[in-house]
C-alpha positions as CSV (number, residue, x, y, z in Angstrom):
1,M,87.4,109.9,-95.5
2,V,90.6,108.4,-94.0
3,F,90.8,111.4,-91.4
4,Q,86.8,110.9,-90.3
5,R,87.6,106.8,-89.8
6,V,90.6,107.8,-87.9
7,F,89.1,109.8,-85.8
8,D,86.1,107.4,-85.3
9,Y,88.7,105.0,-84.1
10,K,90.4,107.3,-81.7
11,W,90.3,105.8,-78.5
12,L,91.0,102.7,-79.9
13,L,94.0,103.9,-81.4
14,I,95.0,105.8,-78.3
15,A,94.9,102.7,-76.2
16,C,97.2,100.7,-78.6
17,I,99.7,103.4,-78.4
18,I,99.6,102.9,-74.9
19,L,99.9,99.3,-74.7
20,L,102.8,99.1,-77.7
21,G,104.6,102.2,-75.4
22,N,104.7,99.6,-72.2
23,M,105.6,96.9,-74.5
24,I,108.4,98.1,-75.5
25,V,109.9,100.4,-72.6
26,Y,110.7,97.1,-70.8
27,Q,113.0,96.3,-73.6
28,L,115.1,99.2,-73.4
29,S,118.5,99.0,-71.2
30,F,117.6,101.8,-68.9
31,V,115.1,99.5,-67.2
32,S,118.0,97.5,-65.2
33,T,119.2,100.6,-64.3
34,L,116.4,101.5,-62.0
35,S,116.6,101.5,-58.3
36,D,113.7,98.9,-56.6
37,E,111.8,101.7,-55.9
38,Q,112.0,103.2,-58.8
39,A,111.5,99.9,-61.0
40,R,108.0,99.5,-58.7
41,G,107.1,102.6,-59.5
42,M,106.9,102.2,-63.0
43,V,105.6,98.6,-63.1
44,I,102.9,100.5,-61.1
45,G,102.4,103.2,-63.6
46,S,102.1,100.1,-66.5
47,L,99.5,98.5,-64.3
48,I,97.7,101.4,-64.2
49,D,98.0,101.9,-68.0
50,C,96.9,98.4,-68.3
51,A,94.3,97.4,-66.4
52,V,92.2,100.9,-66.0
53,V,93.4,103.5,-68.6
54,A,93.4,101.2,-71.7
55,P,89.9,99.4,-70.6
56,A,88.3,102.3,-70.3
57,L,89.5,103.7,-73.6
58,L,88.3,100.5,-74.8
59,L,85.3,100.8,-73.5
60,L,84.4,104.2,-74.9
61,Q,85.6,103.0,-78.1
62,K,82.9,99.8,-77.6
63,G,80.2,102.5,-76.6
64,K,78.9,99.8,-73.9
65,W,79.5,100.5,-70.3
66,T,78.9,97.3,-68.1
67,V,80.5,96.3,-65.0
68,Q,80.8,92.9,-66.5
69,N,82.8,94.4,-69.7
70,F,85.0,96.4,-67.4
71,I,86.0,93.4,-64.9
72,V,86.8,91.3,-68.0
73,F,88.9,94.0,-69.5
74,I,90.8,94.8,-66.2
75,A,91.3,91.3,-66.0
76,T,92.7,91.4,-69.6
77,G,95.0,94.3,-69.1
78,I,96.5,92.8,-65.9
79,L,97.2,89.1,-67.8
80,F,98.4,91.7,-70.7
81,A,101.0,93.4,-68.3
82,R,102.2,90.1,-67.0
83,L,103.3,89.0,-70.0
84,V,105.2,92.0,-71.3
85,I,106.9,93.4,-67.6
86,P,110.0,90.6,-66.4
87,N,109.3,88.2,-64.0
88,G,111.5,89.8,-61.4
89,L,109.8,93.3,-61.4
90,M,106.2,91.5,-61.7
91,E,106.8,89.7,-58.5
92,P,105.5,91.6,-56.0
93,F,102.1,92.0,-57.6
94,R,102.1,88.0,-58.2
95,Y,98.7,87.9,-56.1
96,L,97.3,90.5,-58.6
97,T,98.2,88.2,-61.6
98,L,96.3,84.9,-59.6
99,S,93.6,87.4,-59.3
100,A,92.7,88.2,-62.6
101,I,93.7,84.5,-64.0
102,A,91.0,83.0,-61.4
103,V,88.3,85.9,-63.0
104,E,89.6,84.7,-66.3
105,A,89.2,81.1,-65.6
106,G,85.7,81.5,-64.4
107,L,84.8,83.5,-67.7
108,V,86.5,81.1,-69.7
109,L,84.3,77.8,-68.0
110,I,80.9,80.2,-68.6
111,E,82.1,80.8,-72.6
112,L,82.8,77.0,-72.9
113,F,79.8,76.1,-71.6
114,I,78.1,78.2,-74.3
115,L,80.1,76.9,-76.6
116,F,79.7,73.0,-75.8
117,I,75.7,74.1,-76.2
118,F,77.0,75.9,-79.6
119,I,78.8,72.7,-80.8
120,K,75.6,70.2,-79.6
121,Y,73.4,72.1,-82.1
122,L,76.1,72.3,-84.6
123,P,74.6,69.7,-87.2
124,S,71.3,70.8,-86.5
125,I,72.2,73.9,-87.8
126,I,74.4,72.9,-91.1
127,R,71.3,71.3,-92.0
128,A,69.1,74.3,-91.7
129,V,71.5,76.3,-93.4
130,K,71.4,74.3,-96.0
131,L,67.6,73.8,-96.8
132,E,67.7,77.4,-97.2
133,Q,67.4,79.8,-100.3
134,E,68.9,82.9,-98.5
135,Q,72.9,83.2,-99.2
136,L,74.7,82.1,-96.5
137,I,76.1,85.2,-95.2
138,F,73.0,86.2,-93.8
139,A,71.3,82.4,-93.6
140,F,73.8,80.8,-90.7
141,P,74.2,84.0,-88.4
142,R,70.2,84.3,-88.1
143,I,70.1,80.0,-88.1
144,V,72.7,80.5,-85.0
145,A,70.6,82.7,-83.5
146,E,67.4,80.5,-83.3
147,K,68.7,77.6,-82.4
148,V,71.3,79.0,-79.6
149,K,70.8,81.9,-77.1
150,D,72.4,85.0,-78.6
151,N,75.7,85.7,-77.3
152,I,79.0,87.7,-78.0
153,L,80.7,84.6,-78.4
154,I,78.7,82.9,-80.3
155,R,78.6,86.1,-83.0
156,V,82.0,86.0,-82.8
157,L,82.5,82.1,-83.7
158,C,79.9,82.5,-86.4
159,S,81.9,85.4,-88.0
160,E,85.5,83.5,-87.8
161,M,83.4,80.4,-89.2
162,L,82.4,82.4,-92.3
163,V,85.8,83.7,-92.4
164,F,87.1,80.0,-92.9
165,Y,84.8,78.5,-94.7
166,Y,84.9,81.4,-97.7
167,A,88.7,81.4,-97.8
168,F,89.0,77.6,-97.9
169,G,85.7,76.3,-98.6
170,S,83.9,77.9,-101.1
171,W,86.2,77.6,-104.1
172,K,83.7,75.1,-106.0
173,K,80.8,77.5,-105.7
174,K,79.7,79.7,-109.0
175,Q,78.8,83.2,-108.4
176,P,74.6,83.8,-108.2
177,T,73.1,86.6,-110.3
178,G,72.8,90.0,-108.6
179,F,74.1,93.1,-108.7
180,S,78.4,93.6,-108.7
181,V,79.8,96.5,-106.3
182,Y,83.6,96.2,-107.3
183,K,84.0,95.2,-110.6
184,N,84.4,99.1,-111.4
185,T,86.5,100.3,-108.5
186,M,90.3,99.6,-107.8
187,Y,89.0,96.6,-105.5
188,V,91.2,93.5,-107.0
189,P,94.3,96.0,-107.3
190,F,93.8,97.3,-104.0
191,L,93.9,94.0,-102.5
192,V,96.5,92.2,-104.0
193,M,98.7,95.9,-102.8
194,I,97.8,95.0,-99.7
195,F,98.0,91.1,-99.4
196,H,101.8,91.5,-100.5
197,A,102.6,94.6,-98.2
198,A,101.1,92.1,-95.3
199,L,102.9,89.3,-96.3
200,F,106.8,91.1,-96.7
201,E,105.9,93.2,-93.6
202,G,105.0,89.8,-91.2
203,I,108.0,88.1,-92.1
204,A,110.3,91.6,-92.2
205,F,108.5,92.0,-88.2
206,H,109.1,88.2,-87.4
207,W,112.7,88.3,-88.7
208,F,113.7,91.7,-86.5
209,F,112.1,90.5,-83.3
210,H,112.1,86.9,-83.1
211,D,115.3,87.3,-80.9
212,R,114.1,90.5,-78.6
213,L,110.6,89.5,-78.2
214,P,109.5,86.2,-79.2
215,I,105.8,86.5,-77.9
216,L,105.5,89.8,-80.1
217,A,107.3,88.0,-83.2
218,W,105.0,85.4,-83.1
219,G,102.0,86.7,-82.3
220,H,102.4,89.3,-85.1
221,T,103.2,86.1,-87.2
222,V,100.1,84.8,-86.6
223,L,97.8,88.1,-86.9
224,S,99.6,88.5,-90.0
225,L,98.9,85.0,-91.5
226,Y,95.0,85.7,-90.3
227,G,94.7,88.9,-91.9
228,L,96.0,86.9,-95.3
229,V,93.4,84.5,-94.9
230,F,90.9,87.1,-94.2
231,L,91.9,89.4,-97.4
232,L,91.2,86.0,-98.9
233,A,87.9,85.3,-98.0
234,D,86.5,88.6,-97.8
235,F,87.3,88.6,-101.3
236,R,85.5,85.1,-102.1
237,A,82.5,86.6,-99.7
238,L,82.5,89.9,-101.9
239,T,82.2,87.8,-105.4
240,L,79.6,84.8,-103.9
241,N,77.4,87.8,-102.5
242,P,76.1,90.3,-105.0
243,V,73.3,92.6,-104.1
244,R,70.0,90.9,-105.2
245,I,65.9,91.6,-104.2
246,E,64.4,88.2,-103.2
247,N,60.8,87.8,-101.5
248,G,60.6,91.6,-101.1
249,N,64.0,91.7,-99.2
250,L,67.2,93.6,-100.5
251,Y,70.4,92.1,-99.5
252,L,73.4,94.2,-99.2
253,S,77.1,92.8,-98.5
254,N,80.8,94.2,-98.6
255,G,81.9,90.9,-98.4
256,L,82.8,89.9,-94.7
257,L,83.3,93.5,-93.4
258,R,79.0,94.7,-93.5
259,Q,76.0,93.5,-94.5
260,T,72.5,93.7,-94.3
261,K,68.8,92.8,-94.8
262,I,66.7,95.0,-95.8
263,D,62.5,94.5,-95.9
264,V,61.4,97.0,-99.0
265,T,58.8,98.3,-96.9
266,N,60.9,99.7,-94.5
267,I,62.2,101.6,-97.3
268,A,60.7,105.6,-96.9
269,H,63.0,107.1,-99.5
270,L,65.4,106.9,-102.3
271,H,67.5,109.9,-102.2
272,K,70.3,110.9,-105.3
273,S,72.4,112.5,-102.4
274,I,71.8,113.6,-99.3
275,E,73.5,117.1,-97.4
276,E,74.5,115.3,-94.0
277,D,76.8,113.1,-95.0
278,K,77.6,112.2,-91.5
279,N,74.6,110.5,-91.0
280,V,75.0,108.1,-94.1
281,Y,76.4,104.5,-93.7
282,H,78.4,103.5,-96.6
283,F,78.3,100.6,-98.2
284,K,81.8,100.7,-99.9
285,V,84.4,98.4,-101.1
286,L,87.9,98.8,-100.3
287,G,89.1,100.4,-103.3
288,N,86.4,102.5,-104.1
289,T,87.3,106.4,-104.7
290,D,83.8,107.6,-105.6
291,E,83.2,110.7,-103.5
292,Q,79.6,110.3,-103.3
293,P,77.4,107.1,-103.4
294,A,75.1,106.1,-106.4
295,F,71.7,106.7,-104.6
296,V,70.7,106.9,-100.6
297,I,68.7,104.5,-99.0
298,E,66.2,106.7,-96.0
299,M,64.6,103.8,-93.8
300,K,60.9,104.6,-92.1
301,Q,62.9,102.3,-89.1
302,L,66.4,102.1,-87.7
303,Q,68.0,99.4,-90.1
304,S,70.4,97.1,-88.4
305,I,73.9,96.3,-90.2
306,Q,75.9,93.4,-89.1
307,L,79.8,94.3,-89.1
308,V,82.7,91.8,-89.2
309,G,83.5,90.4,-85.5
310,G,79.8,89.8,-84.9
311,F,79.3,93.4,-83.9
312,E,76.4,95.8,-85.0
313,K,75.7,99.0,-86.1
314,K,72.1,100.8,-86.8
315,A,71.6,103.5,-89.7
316,K,68.7,105.7,-91.0
317,Y,70.6,106.2,-94.2
318,I,72.3,103.7,-96.0
319,G,75.0,105.0,-99.0
320,V,74.8,102.3,-102.2
321,Y,77.6,101.7,-104.3
322,A,77.3,99.3,-107.4
323,D,78.5,98.6,-110.8
324,A,74.9,99.3,-112.2
325,P,73.5,101.8,-109.8
326,A,70.6,102.9,-112.2
327,L,69.6,99.4,-112.7
328,L,69.7,98.3,-109.2
329,R,68.2,101.4,-108.1
330,S,65.0,101.1,-110.6
331,E,64.5,97.2,-109.6
332,I,64.6,98.2,-105.7
333,E,61.8,100.9,-106.9
334,L,59.5,98.0,-108.5
335,A,60.2,96.0,-105.5
336,I,58.8,99.1,-103.3
337,L,56.1,99.4,-105.7
338,E,55.0,95.5,-106.1
339,K,54.8,95.4,-101.8
């Protein structure tokens, strides 16, 4: 399973290795001994890595090639190169940097306009969410999509708002009735282990790099703090959103990592297992060591699954894991018969 996950994100990992290599190489002492021509060749190579190779790999990972996405990734890659390459070496390419800044500035203005529209509708969105009987993690993105034009920025913003709500604003909420998916797993010990590891690693990394690479040190510290907040939010989202069947819909949630709302009329069959495991999308929490799901739901039509960060995936087979799988399966079968 771990190797499969690594393989699934191979393009992202290769892009990260390339970018990290370019960050490290300019901190090595040999750079100061290079001739002007050698240094220029090195900078050109880094620009190609950051503005062409890494964006292409990220788009491969994303699986969505568009001209707009490629331009955005190229401009971002040039700005990234500007941060890691020393000023003296980057000076001959300053116009390239200015062009990237102009592109990013134009895109930022467009996104700010979209953000303004979102803020304008936010009070009415909050009122509508409060009137909903549906779980917040399902209702909030849907209502936002109804009020505001769907956009990747809006989806990401919704995802982040849910992170901070569950981390800091959900502690007075009581756990609703439903089928839990984590109590019989190693989720809580696994979460505690990751939490401690991320905390100590973040402190050690910042202490080691704060003099050598202050931008990297502070960037890593911010990401580490966000990671801790996300772990806390994911735990609260998982406990407050058990698997439930309401109004002919099956609500599956693995905290903030993935959620889906399944109309029971779209369920073709419930399988004990399925031979072609690669076609099954597993609704499995961190720390769950079960090799196979309790049962697999086969969909009549591809089911949309919301992922962390506002991304989406479609699947025909969904593997279900639960603390009381037999009872959950009988409830789903009863809901199908009632429809």
